C-alpha positions in Angstrom: -159.3 64.8 25.9 -156.5 63.2 27.8 -156.6 65.8 30.6 -160.4 65.2 30.8 -159.9 61.4 31.1 -157.3 61.9 33.8 -159.6 64.3 35.7 -162.5 61.9 35.4 -160.4 58.9 36.5 -159.0 60.9 39.5 -162.5 62.0 40.5 -163.8 58.4 40.4 -160.8 57.2 42.4 -161.4 59.9 45.0 -165.0 58.9 45.3 -164.0 55.3 45.8 -161.6 56.2 48.5 -164.2 58.4 50.2 -167.0 55.8 50.2 -164.9 52.6 50.9 -164.6 53.2 54.6 -168.3 53.9 54.9 -169.2 50.7 53.1 -166.8 48.7 55.3 -168.1 50.2 58.6 -171.8 50.3 57.6 -172.5 46.5 58.2 -171.0 46.7 61.7 -173.0 49.8 62.5 -176.2 48.2 61.3 -175.5 45.0 63.2 -174.7 47.0 66.4 -177.9 49.0 66.1 -180.0 45.8 65.6 -178.3 43.9 68.4 -178.3 46.7 70.9 -181.4 48.8 70.3 -183.8 46.6 68.4 -183.2 43.6 70.6 -183.2 45.7 73.8 -186.6 47.1 72.7 -187.9 43.6 72.0 -186.7 42.4 75.4 -188.4 45.4 77.1 -191.7 44.5 75.4 -191.3 40.8 76.4 -190.7 41.9 80.0 -194.1 43.6 79.9 -195.8 40.6 78.3 -197.3 37.3 79.7 -194.5 35.2 78.1 -193.6 31.9 79.8 -191.9 29.1 77.9 -192.3 30.8 74.5 -192.7 34.5 73.7 -196.2 35.8 73.9 -197.4 39.3 73.2 -200.2 39.6 75.6 -199.6 42.8 77.7 -199.1 42.1 81.4 -197.9 45.5 82.6 -195.4 45.6 85.4 -196.4 42.3 86.9 -193.1 40.6 85.9 -191.1 43.5 87.6 -193.2 43.2 90.7 -192.7 39.5 90.8 -188.9 40.0 90.2 -188.4 42.4 93.1 -190.5 40.3 95.5 -188.4 37.2 94.7 -185.9 36.4 97.4 -183.4 35.0 94.9 -183.4 38.3 93.0 -182.7 40.2 96.3 -179.8 37.9 97.0 -178.5 38.4 93.4 -178.6 42.2 93.6 -177.1 42.2 97.1 -174.3 39.9 95.8 -173.7 42.3 92.8 -173.4 45.3 95.1 -171.1 43.4 97.5 -169.0 42.0 94.7 -168.7 45.3 92.8 -167.5 47.2 95.9 -164.7 44.8 96.8 -163.8 43.7 93.3 -163.5 47.2 91.9 -161.7 48.8 94.8 -159.2 46.0 95.5 -158.5 45.4 91.8 -157.8 49.1 91.4 -155.6 49.2 94.5 -153.5 46.2 93.5 -153.3 47.4 89.9 -152.1 50.8 91.1 -149.5 49.3 93.4 -148.2 47.1 90.6 -148.1 50.0 88.2 -146.1 52.1 90.7 -143.6 49.3 91.3 -143.1 48.7 87.6 -142.8 52.5 87.0 -139.5 52.4 89.1 -137.6 51.3 86.0 -137.1 47.8 87.3 -135.1 45.1 85.5 -137.0 42.7 83.2 -139.9 45.1 83.1 -141.4 43.4 80.0 -141.3 40.0 81.8 -143.2 41.3 84.8 -145.8 43.2 82.7 -146.4 39.9 80.8 -146.8 37.9 84.0 -149.3 40.4 85.5 -151.2 40.8 82.3 -151.4 37.0 81.6 -154.7 36.5 83.6 -156.4 39.0 81.2 -155.6 36.6 78.3 -157.5 33.8 80.0 -161.2 33.6 79.7 -163.2 33.9 82.9 -164.7 30.4 82.4 -161.2 28.9 82.3 -160.1 31.0 85.2 -163.1 30.0 87.2 -162.5 26.3 86.4 -158.9 26.4 87.5 -159.7 28.3 90.7 -162.6 25.9 91.4 -160.0 23.1 91.5 -157.9 25.2 94.0 -160.9 25.8 96.2 -161.9 22.1 96.2 -161.2 20.6 99.6 -160.4 17.2 98.2 -157.9 18.3 95.5 -156.9 21.9 96.0 -155.1 24.1 98.6 -156.7 22.5 101.6 -155.7 19.0 100.4 -152.1 20.2 99.8 -151.8 21.8 103.2 -153.4 18.8 105.0 -151.0 16.5 103.2 -148.1 18.6 104.5 -149.2 17.8 108.1 -151.5 20.6 109.0 -154.6 18.4 109.2 -156.8 21.1 110.9 -156.4 23.6 108.1 -159.6 24.3 106.2 -160.0 26.3 103.0 -163.3 25.3 101.4 -164.7 28.7 100.4 -166.9 27.5 97.6 -168.8 25.0 99.9 -169.4 27.7 102.6 -172.7 29.5 102.1 -171.5 32.6 103.9 -168.0 32.9 102.3 -168.6 31.5 98.8 -168.9 35.1 97.5 -165.4 35.7 98.6 -164.2 32.9 96.3 -165.6 34.8 93.3 -164.2 38.2 94.6 -160.7 36.8 95.0 -160.7 35.1 91.6 -162.1 38.2 89.9 -159.4 40.3 91.5 -156.7 37.9 90.3 -158.1 38.2 86.8 -158.5 42.0 86.6 -155.6 43.4 88.7 -153.3 43.1 85.7 -155.7 45.0 83.5 -155.9 47.9 86.0 -152.1 47.8 86.2 -151.8 48.3 82.4 -154.0 51.3 82.3 -152.5 52.9 85.4 -149.0 52.3 84.1 -149.9 54.0 80.8 -151.2 56.9 82.8 -148.1 57.1 84.9 -145.8 57.1 81.8 -147.9 59.9 80.3 -147.2 62.4 83.1 -144.9 65.2 82.0 -141.4 64.5 83.4 -140.8 68.2 83.9 -143.5 68.3 86.6 -141.9 65.4 88.4 -138.5 67.0 88.3 -139.9 70.3 89.6 -141.5 68.5 92.5 -138.2 66.7 93.3 -136.3 70.0 93.1 -138.7 71.5 95.6 -137.8 68.6 98.0 -140.8 66.3 97.6 -140.0 62.7 98.4 -141.0 59.6 96.5 -144.3 59.1 98.3 -145.2 62.8 98.3 -144.5 63.2 94.6 -146.9 60.4 93.8 -149.6 61.5 96.2 -149.5 65.2 95.4 -148.3 65.4 91.8 -148.5 62.2 89.8 -151.8 60.6 91.0 -153.9 63.7 90.8 -152.6 64.2 87.2 -154.0 60.8 86.1 -157.4 61.3 87.8 -159.3 60.5 84.6 -157.6 57.1 84.4 -159.0 56.2 87.8 -162.5 57.0 86.5 -162.0 55.0 83.3 -160.7 51.9 85.2 -163.5 52.0 87.7 -166.1 52.2 84.8 -164.6 49.3 82.9 -164.4 47.1 86.1 -168.0 48.0 87.0 -169.1 46.8 83.6 -167.2 43.5 84.3 -168.9 43.2 87.7 -172.4 43.9 86.4 -172.1 41.3 83.6 -170.5 38.6 85.9 -171.8 35.3 84.7 -169.2 32.8 83.6 -167.0 33.3 86.7 -169.9 32.6 89.0 -171.1 29.6 87.0 -167.6 28.0 86.8 -166.8 28.5 90.5 -170.0 27.9 92.4 -172.8 27.5 89.9 -174.8 30.0 92.0 -174.4 27.8 95.1 -174.3 26.7 97.7 -178.1 27.0 97.3 -178.7 30.5 95.9 -175.9 32.2 98.0 -173.8 33.3 94.9 -176.6 34.1 92.5 -175.9 37.1 90.3 -178.3 39.1 88.1 -176.8 37.6 84.9 -177.1 34.0 86.2 -180.7 34.8 87.3 -181.5 35.9 83.8 -180.1 32.7 82.3 -181.9 30.5 84.8 -185.3 32.0 84.3 -185.1 32.4 80.5 -183.4 29.2 79.5 -184.0 26.7 82.3 -187.3 27.5 84.0 -189.1 28.8 80.9 -190.1 32.1 82.5 -189.1 34.3 79.7 -191.2 37.3 80.9 -189.6 37.5 84.3 -186.1 36.7 82.8 -186.5 39.6 80.4 -187.5 41.9 83.3 -184.3 40.8 85.1 -182.3 41.5 81.9 -183.7 45.0 81.7 -182.6 45.6 85.3 -179.1 44.5 84.3 -179.3 47.0 81.4 -180.4 49.7 83.8 -177.4 49.0 86.0 -175.1 49.3 83.0 -176.8 52.6 82.0 -176.3 54.0 85.5 -172.6 53.4 85.0 -172.2 54.3 81.3 -174.5 57.3 80.8 -172.8 59.5 83.5 -169.4 58.5 82.2 -170.4 59.4 78.6 -171.6 62.8 79.9 -168.4 63.2 81.8 -166.4 62.6 78.6 -168.4 65.1 76.7 -168.0 67.7 79.5 -164.2 67.0 79.7 -163.8 67.3 75.9 -165.6 70.7 75.9 -163.6 72.0 78.8 -160.3 71.0 77.0 -161.6 72.7 73.9 -162.4 75.9 75.7 -159.1 75.9 77.6 -157.3 75.2 74.3 
């Protein structure tokens, strides 16, 4: 009887240990499914409806999408997204890689420098945008400081220049994300097999050649991962643009996310705002779906090679 009781107790405890993680994770999985798939489906239906100030379920077909793509402001928003993504991603990766290589040289106070470069990542984009908006302000920022030092002809008013305001967002975004790129690249550099590096040095490869021919090709997947994450940041750019320029001057720094917010919550055009939201989702899918397929392919290749 005693053995039977112990066996039953152990079996019950094993069941509890088996099901506890499932019970803990289940609410998050359900919530994620609802917020991602159910709400995405609802937004898709609203984008095909005649909704204006309030949701309406009268079917309108693709009229909202046609109106969206014939709207000049949306063209400006998507152009800004492409322009911002190109320079923001490439320059952030370049700076991040450079910082990672420099820190990888076993410099003194490495932890201090890593903290300094990673600090912008700990600051929200809305706070970052607000601080940089002060710096760009001609009456209180960099231009004011330089003018006060005697260079009265100096001008640095990016956010008030229709043609160059996008560069204010690009520069600020790079400042905020270069440290993130550095952290991932540094982790990749530190994961390279030291024996490979020693073999290259024995063969007479210099510092630059070792990185170009041996180390960087080895961490190729890190480049793809960093690019994908930064592209997600770029596509969802909202708070940075709002804090820096509020989509101005005029509509010159409108982004798809700010367009969605404006039409859905300020103009009361929910149908067209939902259509714009679906276009943002499509842009994210263009980035994430191929990357997911790449990860599956890479995992299968590693399994076959193993």
